[in-house]
C-alpha positions in Angstrom: 74.3 60.6 391.2 74.3 62.9 388.2 71.0 64.5 387.2 70.3 64.4 383.5 67.6 65.9 381.3 66.8 64.4 377.9 64.3 66.3 375.7 62.6 65.3 372.4 59.3 66.0 370.7 57.1 62.9 371.1 57.1 59.1 370.7 55.6 58.6 367.3 56.9 55.7 365.3 60.2 56.7 363.7 63.9 55.9 363.6 64.9 58.8 366.0 62.3 57.8 368.5 63.3 54.1 368.2 67.0 55.0 368.8 66.0 57.1 371.9 64.1 54.2 373.3 67.2 52.0 372.8 69.4 54.6 374.5 67.1 54.9 377.5 66.8 51.1 377.8 70.6 50.8 378.0 71.2 53.8 380.3 73.1 53.4 383.6 70.4 54.3 386.1 72.6 53.4 389.1 74.7 56.5 388.3 72.3 58.8 386.6 68.9 60.2 387.5 67.3 60.6 384.0 64.4 62.9 383.4 62.7 62.8 380.1 60.9 65.9 378.7 58.6 65.2 375.8 56.8 68.2 374.3 53.9 65.9 373.4 52.9 62.7 375.2 51.8 61.1 372.0 52.9 58.1 369.9 52.9 54.4 369.9 56.3 54.2 371.6 55.1 55.9 374.8 54.6 52.6 376.6 58.1 51.5 375.7 59.7 54.3 377.8 61.7 52.5 380.5 60.2 52.8 384.0 63.5 53.8 385.5 63.5 57.1 383.6 61.3 59.9 385.0 58.8 61.1 382.4 58.1 64.8 383.2 54.6 66.2 382.9 53.5 67.4 379.5 53.6 71.2 379.1 50.5 72.6 377.2 52.7 75.4 375.8 55.4 73.1 374.4 52.8 70.7 373.1 51.8 73.4 370.6 54.8 72.5 368.5 53.0 69.3 367.7 49.7 71.0 366.8 48.6 72.6 363.6 48.5 76.4 363.3 44.7 76.2 363.3 44.6 74.2 366.5 47.1 76.6 368.2 44.9 79.6 367.3 41.8 77.7 368.5 43.5 77.0 371.8 43.7 80.8 372.4 47.5 81.0 372.3 47.4 83.8 369.8 51.0 85.0 370.1 52.3 81.4 369.3 49.8 81.1 366.5 51.0 84.4 365.0 54.6 83.3 365.3 53.7 80.1 363.4 52.1 82.0 360.6 55.1 84.4 360.4 57.6 81.4 360.4 55.7 79.8 357.5 55.6 83.0 355.5 59.4 83.7 356.1 60.4 80.2 355.2 58.3 80.1 352.1 59.9 83.2 350.6 62.7 80.9 349.3 62.4 78.2 346.7 63.1 74.8 348.2 61.7 71.3 348.3 61.9 71.2 352.1 61.2 74.7 353.5 60.0 72.9 356.6 63.5 73.0 358.1 63.6 76.8 358.0 60.0 77.0 359.1 60.9 74.9 362.2 63.8 77.1 362.9 61.8 80.3 362.8 58.9 78.8 364.6 61.1 78.0 367.6 63.3 81.1 367.5 60.4 83.6 367.4 58.4 81.6 370.0 61.1 81.9 372.7 59.7 85.0 374.4 56.4 83.2 374.9 57.9 79.9 376.2 58.3 79.2 380.0 61.7 78.4 381.4 62.2 74.8 382.6 62.4 74.5 386.4 65.4 72.9 388.0 69.1 72.6 387.4 70.9 69.6 385.8 74.4 68.3 385.6 73.7 67.7 381.9 70.9 68.5 379.5 70.6 66.6 376.2 68.5 67.8 373.3 67.8 64.7 371.2 66.0 66.2 368.2 66.6 69.5 366.3 65.7 72.3 366.6 67.4 72.4 370.0 66.1 75.7 371.3 64.4 74.3 374.4 67.7 73.1 376.0 69.7 75.9 374.5 67.5 78.7 375.9 65.1 77.4 378.6 67.1 74.8 380.6 69.9 75.4 383.2 72.6 72.8 383.0 76.3 72.6 383.6 76.8 70.7 380.3 74.5 71.0 377.3 74.6 68.4 374.5 72.7 68.3 371.2 72.2 65.4 368.8 72.3 65.4 365.0 70.6 62.5 363.1 70.9 63.6 359.5 73.3 64.7 356.8 73.2 68.5 357.2 74.9 69.2 353.9 71.7 68.1 352.2 69.1 70.2 354.1 68.5 73.9 353.7 68.7 75.8 357.0 69.2 79.4 358.0 72.9 79.0 358.9 73.3 82.2 360.8 70.2 81.4 362.9 71.4 77.8 363.4 74.9 78.9 364.6 73.4 81.1 367.3 71.6 78.0 368.6 74.5 75.5 368.2 76.9 77.9 370.0 74.8 77.4 373.2 76.0 73.8 373.4 79.2 72.4 374.8 79.0 69.2 372.7 77.3 68.1 369.5 76.7 64.4 368.9 76.7 63.0 365.4 75.5 59.4 364.8 78.2 58.5 362.3 81.6 59.6 361.1 80.2 60.7 357.7 77.4 62.6 359.5 80.0 64.4 361.5 82.0 65.3 358.4 78.9 66.6 356.6 78.0 68.7 359.6 81.5 70.2 359.9 81.5 71.0 356.2 78.5 73.2 356.7 79.5 74.5 360.2 83.3 74.5 360.2 83.5 76.8 363.3 81.8 74.0 365.4 84.3 71.3 364.5 85.8 71.1 368.0 82.4 70.4 369.6 81.3 67.5 367.4 81.8 63.9 368.6 80.5 60.6 367.2 78.2 58.4 369.2 76.5 55.8 367.2 72.8 54.9 367.6 72.5 52.4 370.4 71.3 49.0 369.1 69.6 46.1 371.0 70.2 43.1 368.8 68.6 40.6 371.1 65.4 42.7 371.4 65.2 43.1 367.6 65.6 39.4 367.0 63.0 38.6 369.7 60.4 41.0 368.3 61.0 39.6 364.8 59.5 36.3 366.0 56.1 38.0 366.7 53.3 38.1 364.1 55.3 35.9 361.7 52.2 35.3 359.6 51.9 38.7 357.8 51.4 40.1 354.4 55.0 39.6 353.3 55.4 36.1 354.6 52.2 35.0 352.8 53.3 36.6 349.5 54.9 34.1 347.2 56.6 36.8 345.1 60.1 38.1 345.6 59.5 40.6 348.4 61.3 43.9 349.0 60.7 45.9 352.2 61.5 49.4 353.3 60.8 50.8 356.8 60.6 54.6 356.5 58.6 57.8 356.8 56.7 58.7 353.6 58.8 61.8 353.0 61.0 63.4 350.4 64.1 62.5 352.3 63.4 58.8 352.3 62.9 58.6 348.5 59.8 56.5 348.5 58.7 58.2 345.3 61.9 57.0 343.6 61.1 53.5 344.9 57.8 53.5 343.1 59.5 54.6 339.9 62.3 52.0 340.3 59.7 49.2 340.8 57.9 50.4 337.6 61.2 50.2 335.8 61.9 46.7 337.0 58.4 45.5 335.9 59.1 47.1 332.5 62.3 45.1 332.4 60.3 41.9 332.9 60.7 41.4 336.7 56.9 41.2 337.3 57.5 38.8 340.2 58.7 41.6 342.5 56.6 43.1 345.2 57.7 46.1 347.4 56.2 46.7 350.8 56.6 50.0 352.7 56.2 50.0 356.5 55.6 53.6 357.6 53.5 56.7 357.3 54.1 60.4 356.6 53.1 63.6 354.9 53.8 62.3 351.4 51.3 59.5 351.6 48.7 61.0 349.1 51.5 61.8 346.7 52.8 58.3 346.9 49.4 56.7 346.5 48.8 58.8 343.4 52.1 57.8 341.9 51.3 54.1 342.6 48.0 54.5 340.7 49.7 56.3 337.8 52.2 53.5 337.4 49.6 50.8 337.8 51.4 49.2 340.7 48.5 48.9 343.1 49.1 45.2 343.5 52.9 45.3 343.7 53.8 48.5 345.6 52.0 48.1 348.9 51.8 50.7 351.8 51.4 48.8 355.0 51.1 51.9 357.2 52.4 52.5 360.7 53.6 49.4 362.6 54.9 49.5 366.1 56.8 46.3 365.5 58.2 46.3 361.9 60.7 43.5 362.5 58.5 40.5 361.4 58.0 42.3 358.1 61.7 42.9 357.6 62.6 39.3 358.5 60.0 37.9 356.1 61.3 39.9 353.1 63.9 38.7 350.6 65.8 42.0 350.5 65.7 45.2 352.5 66.0 48.4 350.5 66.7 52.0 351.7 66.1 54.4 348.8 66.8 57.5 350.8 68.1 60.8 349.3 70.0 61.5 352.5 70.5 60.0 355.9 72.5 60.5 359.1 72.7 56.8 359.9 69.4 54.9 359.2 68.4 52.9 362.3 66.3 50.6 360.1 69.2 49.5 357.9 71.2 48.4 361.0 68.1 46.5 362.2 67.7 44.8 358.9 71.4 43.7 359.1 70.8 42.4 362.6 68.0 40.2 361.1 70.5 39.0 358.5 68.7 40.5 355.5 70.5 41.4 352.3 70.5 45.1 352.2 70.4 47.6 349.3 71.0 51.3 350.1 71.4 54.3 347.8 74.8 56.0 347.7 73.8 59.0 349.9 76.7 60.9 351.4 76.8 59.0 354.6 76.2 55.5 353.1 79.8 54.3 353.6 79.4 54.7 357.4 76.3 52.4 357.2 77.3 49.6 354.9 80.5 47.9 353.8 79.8 47.6 350.1 79.5 43.9 348.9 80.4 42.7 352.4 77.3 43.4 354.6 75.2 45.3 352.0 75.0 46.6 348.5 75.4 50.3 347.8 73.7 51.4 344.5 73.6 54.7 342.7 71.3 57.3 344.1 68.9 57.4 341.2 65.8 55.5 340.0 67.9 53.5 337.6 70.5 52.9 340.3 67.9 51.5 342.7 66.5 49.3 340.0 69.9 48.0 339.0 70.8 47.2 342.6 67.7 45.2 343.2 68.1 43.5 339.9 71.7 42.5 340.8 70.6 40.8 344.0 67.5 39.3 342.5 69.6 37.5 339.9 72.3 36.4 342.3 71.2 34.2 345.2 74.9 33.6 346.1 75.4 37.3 346.7 72.3 37.5 348.7 73.4 34.6 350.9 76.9 36.0 351.3 75.6 39.4 352.5 73.1 37.8 354.8 75.7 35.4 356.2 78.2 38.2 356.9 75.5 40.1 358.7 74.5 37.0 360.8 78.1 36.6 362.0 78.6 40.3 362.8 78.2 41.6 366.3 76.0 44.7 366.1 75.8 45.3 369.9 77.3 48.7 370.8 76.0 49.7 374.2 79.5 50.7 375.1 79.0 53.8 372.9 77.2 55.2 376.0 80.5 55.4 377.8 81.3 58.4 375.6 78.1 60.1 376.7 78.8 59.4 380.3 82.2 60.9 380.0 80.7 64.1 378.6 78.1 64.3 381.3 81.0 64.1 383.8 81.5 60.6 385.0 85.3 60.8 384.3 85.8 64.5 384.8 89.6 64.3 384.7 90.5 65.2 381.2 90.4 68.7 379.8 87.7 69.4 377.2 90.2 69.5 374.4 91.5 66.1 375.4 88.0 64.7 375.3 87.4 66.1 371.8 90.6 64.6 370.5 89.9 61.1 372.1 86.7 60.8 369.9 88.0 62.3 366.6 
Protein backbone atom coordinates (compact mmCIF):
# COMPACT_ATOMS: atom_id res chain seq x y z
CA UNK A 1 0.00 0.00 0.00
CA UNK A 2 1.37 3.41 -1.01
CA UNK A 3 1.70 6.02 1.69
CA UNK A 4 0.44 9.46 0.60
CA UNK A 5 0.46 12.84 2.32
CA UNK A 6 -1.93 15.61 1.24
CA UNK A 7 -1.50 19.09 2.69
CA UNK A 8 -3.71 22.17 2.65
CA UNK A 9 -4.51 25.15 4.84
CA UNK A 10 -7.92 24.52 6.44
CA UNK A 11 -11.50 23.49 5.67
CA UNK A 12 -13.22 26.86 5.45
CA UNK A 13 -16.05 27.06 2.92
CA UNK A 14 -14.53 27.54 -0.55
CA UNK A 15 -14.15 26.00 -3.97
CA UNK A 16 -10.66 24.59 -3.38
CA UNK A 17 -11.74 23.03 -0.10
CA UNK A 18 -14.87 21.59 -1.72
CA UNK A 19 -12.79 20.05 -4.51
CA UNK A 20 -10.40 18.56 -1.94
CA UNK A 21 -13.33 16.93 -0.12
CA UNK A 22 -14.53 15.47 -3.45
CA UNK A 23 -11.07 14.10 -4.20
CA UNK A 24 -10.75 12.56 -0.73
CA UNK A 25 -14.25 11.07 -1.00
CA UNK A 26 -13.35 9.32 -4.26
CA UNK A 27 -9.85 8.16 -3.31
CA UNK A 28 -8.91 4.47 -3.55
CA UNK A 29 -8.25 3.65 0.10
CA UNK A 30 -7.66 -0.02 -0.67
CA UNK A 31 -4.40 0.90 -2.40
CA UNK A 32 -3.40 4.13 -0.67
CA UNK A 33 -2.84 5.08 2.95
CA UNK A 34 -3.83 8.77 2.87
CA UNK A 35 -2.65 11.20 5.55
CA UNK A 36 -4.14 14.70 5.58
CA UNK A 37 -2.12 17.62 6.97
CA UNK A 38 -4.20 20.74 7.59
CA UNK A 39 -2.31 23.70 9.00
CA UNK A 40 -5.44 24.77 10.86
CA UNK A 41 -8.24 22.45 11.97
CA UNK A 42 -10.91 25.05 11.27
CA UNK A 43 -13.79 25.44 8.87
CA UNK A 44 -17.28 24.14 8.28
CA UNK A 45 -16.03 21.35 6.02
CA UNK A 46 -14.01 19.65 8.77
CA UNK A 47 -16.78 17.15 9.47
CA UNK A 48 -16.95 16.23 5.77
CA UNK A 49 -13.44 14.79 5.73
CA UNK A 50 -13.83 11.07 4.95
CA UNK A 51 -13.10 8.81 7.89
CA UNK A 52 -10.85 6.60 5.77
CA UNK A 53 -8.30 9.40 5.48
CA UNK A 54 -6.03 9.98 8.47
CA UNK A 55 -6.23 13.56 9.72
CA UNK A 56 -2.89 14.41 11.33
CA UNK A 57 -2.62 16.43 14.53
CA UNK A 58 -2.68 20.20 14.15
CA UNK A 59 0.73 21.85 14.50
CA UNK A 60 0.66 25.08 16.57
CA UNK A 61 3.54 26.45 14.49
CA UNK A 62 1.87 25.87 11.11
CA UNK A 63 -1.44 27.11 12.46
CA UNK A 64 0.11 30.58 12.67
CA UNK A 65 -0.33 30.89 8.88
CA UNK A 66 -4.05 31.21 9.56
CA UNK A 67 -3.63 33.77 12.37
CA UNK A 68 -3.30 37.54 12.19
CA UNK A 69 0.11 39.12 12.76
CA UNK A 70 -1.17 40.50 16.06
CA UNK A 71 -2.22 37.04 17.26
CA UNK A 72 1.09 35.51 16.18
CA UNK A 73 2.99 38.10 18.22
CA UNK A 74 0.65 37.64 21.20
CA UNK A 75 1.31 33.88 21.09
CA UNK A 76 4.98 34.58 21.79
CA UNK A 77 6.27 33.37 18.41
CA UNK A 78 8.23 36.55 17.85
CA UNK A 79 10.45 35.34 14.96
CA UNK A 80 7.37 34.29 12.95
CA UNK A 81 5.65 37.56 13.81
CA UNK A 82 8.69 39.53 12.65
CA UNK A 83 8.77 37.55 9.39
CA UNK A 84 5.11 38.34 8.79
CA UNK A 85 5.74 42.06 9.28
CA UNK A 86 8.73 41.97 6.91
CA UNK A 87 6.75 40.02 4.29
CA UNK A 88 3.98 42.60 4.39
CA UNK A 89 6.47 45.45 4.07
CA UNK A 90 8.34 43.84 1.17
CA UNK A 91 5.16 42.95 -0.74
CA UNK A 92 3.67 46.42 -0.33
CA UNK A 93 6.68 48.15 -1.87
CA UNK A 94 5.09 47.43 -5.25
CA UNK A 95 1.81 48.83 -6.57
CA UNK A 96 -0.75 46.07 -7.10
CA UNK A 97 -4.40 45.35 -6.37
CA UNK A 98 -3.44 42.00 -4.90
CA UNK A 99 -0.13 42.27 -3.08
CA UNK A 100 -1.42 39.42 -0.92
CA UNK A 101 0.09 36.88 -3.31
CA UNK A 102 3.62 38.19 -2.86
CA UNK A 103 3.04 38.63 0.85
CA UNK A 104 2.08 34.95 1.11
CA UNK A 105 5.22 33.97 -0.80
CA UNK A 106 7.55 35.98 1.41
CA UNK A 107 5.74 34.93 4.58
CA UNK A 108 6.38 31.26 3.84
CA UNK A 109 9.86 31.63 2.38
CA UNK A 110 11.29 33.62 5.26
CA UNK A 111 9.51 31.51 7.88
CA UNK A 112 11.22 28.31 6.75
CA UNK A 113 14.11 28.45 9.27
CA UNK A 114 11.55 28.56 12.09
CA UNK A 115 9.30 25.73 10.85
CA UNK A 116 9.73 22.11 11.97
CA UNK A 117 10.31 19.30 9.49
CA UNK A 118 7.46 16.84 9.09
CA UNK A 119 8.17 13.42 10.54
CA UNK A 120 7.92 10.33 8.38
CA UNK A 121 8.60 9.41 4.77
CA UNK A 122 6.00 9.07 2.03
CA UNK A 123 5.76 7.49 -1.38
CA UNK A 124 4.10 10.71 -2.52
CA UNK A 125 3.38 14.11 -0.98
CA UNK A 126 0.74 16.39 -2.49
CA UNK A 127 0.52 20.09 -1.75
CA UNK A 128 -3.04 21.10 -2.64
CA UNK A 129 -2.90 24.86 -2.15
CA UNK A 130 -0.21 27.42 -2.99
CA UNK A 131 2.28 28.46 -1.60
CA UNK A 132 3.68 24.92 -1.55
CA UNK A 133 6.67 25.42 0.75
CA UNK A 134 5.62 22.87 3.37
CA UNK A 135 5.85 19.89 0.99
CA UNK A 136 8.70 21.44 -0.97
CA UNK A 137 10.97 22.00 2.03
CA UNK A 138 9.68 20.14 5.08
CA UNK A 139 8.44 16.77 3.80
CA UNK A 140 10.44 13.72 2.69
CA UNK A 141 8.77 11.91 -0.23
CA UNK A 142 9.78 9.95 -3.32
CA UNK A 143 7.36 11.97 -5.47
CA UNK A 144 6.25 15.55 -4.80
CA UNK A 145 3.16 16.98 -6.50
CA UNK A 146 1.77 20.53 -6.36
CA UNK A 147 -1.69 21.73 -7.41
CA UNK A 148 -2.62 24.96 -9.18
CA UNK A 149 -6.22 26.21 -9.05
CA UNK A 150 -6.01 29.62 -10.69
CA UNK A 151 -4.95 31.47 -13.83
CA UNK A 152 -1.35 32.42 -13.00
CA UNK A 153 -1.09 34.88 -15.87
CA UNK A 154 -3.43 37.20 -13.96
CA UNK A 155 -1.78 37.23 -10.53
CA UNK A 156 1.39 39.06 -9.57
CA UNK A 157 4.01 36.87 -7.94
CA UNK A 158 7.74 37.04 -7.39
CA UNK A 159 8.64 34.76 -10.29
CA UNK A 160 12.22 34.05 -9.20
CA UNK A 161 11.06 33.11 -5.71
CA UNK A 162 8.23 31.01 -7.12
CA UNK A 163 10.52 29.09 -9.47
CA UNK A 164 12.79 28.08 -6.60
CA UNK A 165 9.76 26.50 -4.95
CA UNK A 166 8.21 24.92 -8.07
CA UNK A 167 11.50 23.26 -8.99
CA UNK A 168 11.30 21.15 -5.82
CA UNK A 169 8.32 19.27 -7.33
CA UNK A 170 8.27 16.36 -9.75
CA UNK A 171 4.80 17.18 -11.08
CA UNK A 172 2.48 20.18 -11.14
CA UNK A 173 -1.26 19.61 -11.54
CA UNK A 174 -3.44 22.16 -13.35
CA UNK A 175 -7.22 21.90 -13.06
CA UNK A 176 -7.89 22.68 -16.75
CA UNK A 177 -6.12 22.88 -20.11
CA UNK A 178 -6.39 26.66 -20.14
CA UNK A 179 -5.06 26.84 -16.60
CA UNK A 180 -2.07 24.76 -17.71
CA UNK A 181 -1.42 27.00 -20.73
CA UNK A 182 -1.59 30.17 -18.63
CA UNK A 183 0.83 28.69 -16.08
CA UNK A 184 3.32 27.61 -18.75
CA UNK A 185 3.14 31.05 -20.37
CA UNK A 186 4.37 32.50 -17.08
CA UNK A 187 6.76 29.66 -16.19
CA UNK A 188 7.88 28.15 -19.55
CA UNK A 189 10.78 26.21 -18.01
CA UNK A 190 8.27 24.11 -16.04
CA UNK A 191 6.31 22.94 -19.07
CA UNK A 192 7.38 19.30 -18.86
CA UNK A 193 6.13 19.00 -15.30
CA UNK A 194 2.58 20.30 -15.78
CA UNK A 195 -0.28 17.82 -16.18
CA UNK A 196 -4.04 18.41 -16.25
CA UNK A 197 -6.27 16.70 -13.68
CA UNK A 198 -9.72 18.24 -13.47
CA UNK A 199 -11.49 18.90 -10.18
CA UNK A 200 -13.26 15.73 -9.10
CA UNK A 201 -17.03 16.15 -9.14
CA UNK A 202 -19.70 14.14 -7.32
CA UNK A 203 -22.91 14.77 -9.29
CA UNK A 204 -25.11 12.43 -7.24
CA UNK A 205 -24.05 14.12 -3.99
CA UNK A 206 -24.61 17.61 -5.42
CA UNK A 207 -28.12 16.68 -6.58
CA UNK A 208 -28.95 15.05 -3.24
CA UNK A 209 -27.77 18.05 -1.22
CA UNK A 210 -29.76 20.38 -3.49
CA UNK A 211 -32.95 18.77 -2.15
CA UNK A 212 -32.24 20.00 1.39
CA UNK A 213 -33.63 23.32 2.67
CA UNK A 214 -35.62 23.90 -0.50
CA UNK A 215 -37.60 26.66 1.22
CA UNK A 216 -35.04 29.46 1.20
CA UNK A 217 -34.72 33.15 0.38
CA UNK A 218 -34.37 32.53 -3.35
CA UNK A 219 -37.18 29.99 -3.71
CA UNK A 220 -39.53 32.38 -1.90
CA UNK A 221 -38.58 35.39 -4.04
CA UNK A 222 -41.03 35.90 -6.92
CA UNK A 223 -38.53 38.00 -8.88
CA UNK A 224 -36.17 36.67 -11.58
CA UNK A 225 -33.34 35.37 -9.39
CA UNK A 226 -29.63 35.35 -10.18
CA UNK A 227 -27.19 33.56 -7.89
CA UNK A 228 -23.42 33.49 -7.47
CA UNK A 229 -21.45 31.27 -5.08
CA UNK A 230 -18.07 32.87 -4.45
CA UNK A 231 -15.71 34.51 -2.01
CA UNK A 232 -16.14 38.25 -1.68
CA UNK A 233 -12.80 39.11 -3.26
CA UNK A 234 -11.32 41.09 -6.12
CA UNK A 235 -10.78 37.92 -8.16
CA UNK A 236 -14.45 36.93 -8.09
CA UNK A 237 -15.67 40.29 -9.43
CA UNK A 238 -18.57 40.77 -7.02
CA UNK A 239 -18.08 44.55 -7.20
CA UNK A 240 -18.66 44.34 -10.96
CA UNK A 241 -21.77 42.27 -10.28
CA UNK A 242 -23.25 45.07 -8.15
CA UNK A 243 -22.55 47.60 -10.89
CA UNK A 244 -24.00 45.28 -13.55
CA UNK A 245 -27.24 44.87 -11.60
CA UNK A 246 -27.45 48.66 -11.20
CA UNK A 247 -27.04 48.99 -14.97
CA UNK A 248 -29.79 46.42 -15.56
CA UNK A 249 -32.16 48.25 -13.21
CA UNK A 250 -31.39 51.48 -15.06
CA UNK A 251 -32.32 49.69 -18.29
CA UNK A 252 -35.72 48.91 -16.77
CA UNK A 253 -35.14 45.36 -15.50
CA UNK A 254 -36.26 46.10 -11.94
CA UNK A 255 -37.61 42.56 -11.54
CA UNK A 256 -34.07 41.17 -11.16
CA UNK A 257 -32.64 40.10 -7.79
CA UNK A 258 -29.07 38.90 -7.35
CA UNK A 259 -28.09 36.65 -4.42
CA UNK A 260 -24.50 36.04 -3.35
CA UNK A 261 -23.64 32.93 -1.32
CA UNK A 262 -20.23 33.44 0.26
CA UNK A 263 -18.03 35.59 2.44
CA UNK A 264 -14.63 37.24 2.27
CA UNK A 265 -12.39 40.21 2.88
CA UNK A 266 -14.22 42.55 0.50
CA UNK A 267 -17.55 42.33 2.34
CA UNK A 268 -17.47 45.89 3.73
CA UNK A 269 -16.52 47.25 0.32
CA UNK A 270 -19.37 45.35 -1.34
CA UNK A 271 -21.92 46.44 1.25
CA UNK A 272 -20.90 50.08 0.78
CA UNK A 273 -21.27 49.71 -2.97
CA UNK A 274 -24.72 48.16 -2.54
CA UNK A 275 -25.79 51.16 -0.45
CA UNK A 276 -24.29 53.66 -2.92
CA UNK A 277 -26.28 52.09 -5.77
CA UNK A 278 -29.50 51.76 -3.70
CA UNK A 279 -29.65 48.02 -4.31
CA UNK A 280 -30.20 46.93 -0.71
CA UNK A 281 -33.39 45.05 -1.63
CA UNK A 282 -32.07 43.57 -4.86
CA UNK A 283 -28.40 42.65 -4.34
CA UNK A 284 -28.46 40.36 -1.33
CA UNK A 285 -25.48 38.87 0.53
CA UNK A 286 -26.54 35.56 2.08
CA UNK A 287 -23.19 34.92 3.75
CA UNK A 288 -21.43 31.60 4.25
CA UNK A 289 -23.48 28.47 3.54
CA UNK A 290 -22.13 24.95 4.06
CA UNK A 291 -24.66 23.70 1.54
CA UNK A 292 -25.12 26.24 -1.29
CA UNK A 293 -26.86 23.85 -3.67
CA UNK A 294 -30.52 24.54 -2.73
CA UNK A 295 -29.87 28.22 -3.46
CA UNK A 296 -28.31 27.43 -6.83
CA UNK A 297 -31.15 25.10 -7.78
CA UNK A 298 -33.78 27.69 -6.82
CA UNK A 299 -32.28 30.44 -9.01
CA UNK A 300 -33.25 31.18 -12.60
CA UNK A 301 -29.65 31.80 -13.74
CA UNK A 302 -26.23 31.15 -12.21
CA UNK A 303 -23.69 33.94 -12.86
CA UNK A 304 -19.89 33.82 -12.41
CA UNK A 305 -18.60 37.43 -12.77
CA UNK A 306 -14.95 36.54 -12.05
CA UNK A 307 -11.93 38.50 -13.24
CA UNK A 308 -9.95 35.25 -13.39
CA UNK A 309 -10.34 31.58 -12.52
CA UNK A 310 -8.55 28.28 -12.87
CA UNK A 311 -11.70 26.24 -13.22
CA UNK A 312 -14.54 27.35 -10.96
CA UNK A 313 -15.97 24.41 -9.03
CA UNK A 314 -19.23 26.26 -8.52
CA UNK A 315 -19.88 26.69 -12.25
CA UNK A 316 -19.62 22.95 -12.79
CA UNK A 317 -21.94 22.33 -9.85
CA UNK A 318 -24.51 24.79 -11.25
CA UNK A 319 -24.36 22.87 -14.54
CA UNK A 320 -24.86 19.59 -12.66
CA UNK A 321 -28.06 21.14 -11.27
CA UNK A 322 -29.11 22.07 -14.83
CA UNK A 323 -29.03 25.81 -14.27
CA UNK A 324 -28.45 28.21 -17.18
CA UNK A 325 -24.98 29.62 -16.58
CA UNK A 326 -23.45 33.00 -17.48
CA UNK A 327 -19.69 33.39 -16.99
CA UNK A 328 -17.34 36.19 -17.91
CA UNK A 329 -14.76 35.70 -20.63
CA UNK A 330 -11.81 35.19 -18.28
CA UNK A 331 -8.82 33.52 -19.91
CA UNK A 332 -9.75 29.98 -18.86
CA UNK A 333 -13.50 30.32 -19.55
CA UNK A 334 -13.40 28.14 -22.69
CA UNK A 335 -12.28 25.17 -20.59
CA UNK A 336 -15.31 25.68 -18.34
CA UNK A 337 -18.21 26.31 -20.71
CA UNK A 338 -19.07 25.48 -24.31
CA UNK A 339 -20.54 28.83 -25.31
CA UNK A 340 -24.25 28.66 -26.19
CA UNK A 341 -24.25 24.89 -25.60
CA UNK A 342 -24.00 24.40 -21.83
CA UNK A 343 -23.51 28.03 -20.83
CA UNK A 344 -23.19 31.63 -22.00
CA UNK A 345 -19.84 33.42 -22.06
CA UNK A 346 -20.13 37.21 -21.81
CA UNK A 347 -17.56 39.99 -22.04
CA UNK A 348 -15.47 40.54 -18.93
CA UNK A 349 -16.87 43.97 -18.12
CA UNK A 350 -19.77 45.53 -16.26
CA UNK A 351 -21.63 46.07 -19.52
CA UNK A 352 -20.77 42.56 -20.69
CA UNK A 353 -22.17 40.97 -17.54
CA UNK A 354 -25.33 43.04 -17.84
CA UNK A 355 -25.69 42.16 -21.53
CA UNK A 356 -25.30 38.44 -20.85
CA UNK A 357 -27.92 38.44 -18.13
CA UNK A 358 -30.25 40.54 -20.28
CA UNK A 359 -29.89 38.09 -23.17
CA UNK A 360 -30.94 35.12 -21.05
CA UNK A 361 -33.65 37.05 -19.22
CA UNK A 362 -35.30 37.91 -22.51
CA UNK A 363 -34.98 34.46 -24.08
CA UNK A 364 -36.61 31.60 -22.19
CA UNK A 365 -35.89 29.21 -25.07
CA UNK A 366 -32.14 29.82 -24.72
CA UNK A 367 -32.33 29.28 -20.97
CA UNK A 368 -34.20 26.01 -21.47
CA UNK A 369 -31.74 24.85 -24.14
CA UNK A 370 -28.71 25.51 -21.92
CA UNK A 371 -30.40 23.86 -18.93
CA UNK A 372 -31.47 20.86 -21.00
CA UNK A 373 -28.00 20.31 -22.41
CA UNK A 374 -26.57 20.39 -18.89
CA UNK A 375 -29.21 17.94 -17.64
CA UNK A 376 -28.21 15.44 -20.33
CA UNK A 377 -24.45 15.81 -19.82
CA UNK A 378 -22.48 13.35 -17.69
CA UNK A 379 -20.38 15.42 -15.28
CA UNK A 380 -18.90 12.51 -13.34
CA UNK A 381 -15.11 12.32 -13.69
CA UNK A 382 -13.71 10.23 -10.85
CA UNK A 383 -11.54 8.49 -13.46
CA UNK A 384 -9.39 11.64 -13.41
CA UNK A 385 -7.86 10.19 -10.24
CA UNK A 386 -6.25 7.44 -12.32
CA UNK A 387 -3.83 10.10 -13.56
CA UNK A 388 -2.88 10.92 -10.00
CA UNK A 389 -2.48 7.26 -9.05
CA UNK A 390 -0.13 6.84 -11.99
CA UNK A 391 2.04 9.69 -10.78
CA UNK A 392 2.08 8.35 -7.25
CA UNK A 393 3.39 5.10 -8.66
CA UNK A 394 0.56 2.67 -9.21
CA UNK A 395 1.73 1.96 -12.77
CA UNK A 396 5.43 2.60 -12.45
CA UNK A 397 6.36 1.15 -15.85
CA UNK A 398 6.51 4.23 -18.04
CA UNK A 399 9.38 6.66 -17.99
CA UNK A 400 8.66 10.13 -16.67
CA UNK A 401 8.79 11.67 -20.14
CA UNK A 402 6.26 9.10 -21.40
CA UNK A 403 3.94 10.03 -18.56
CA UNK A 404 4.20 13.70 -19.38
CA UNK A 405 3.39 13.09 -23.02
CA UNK A 406 0.39 10.88 -22.21
CA UNK A 407 -1.35 13.80 -20.47
CA UNK A 408 -0.42 16.66 -22.81
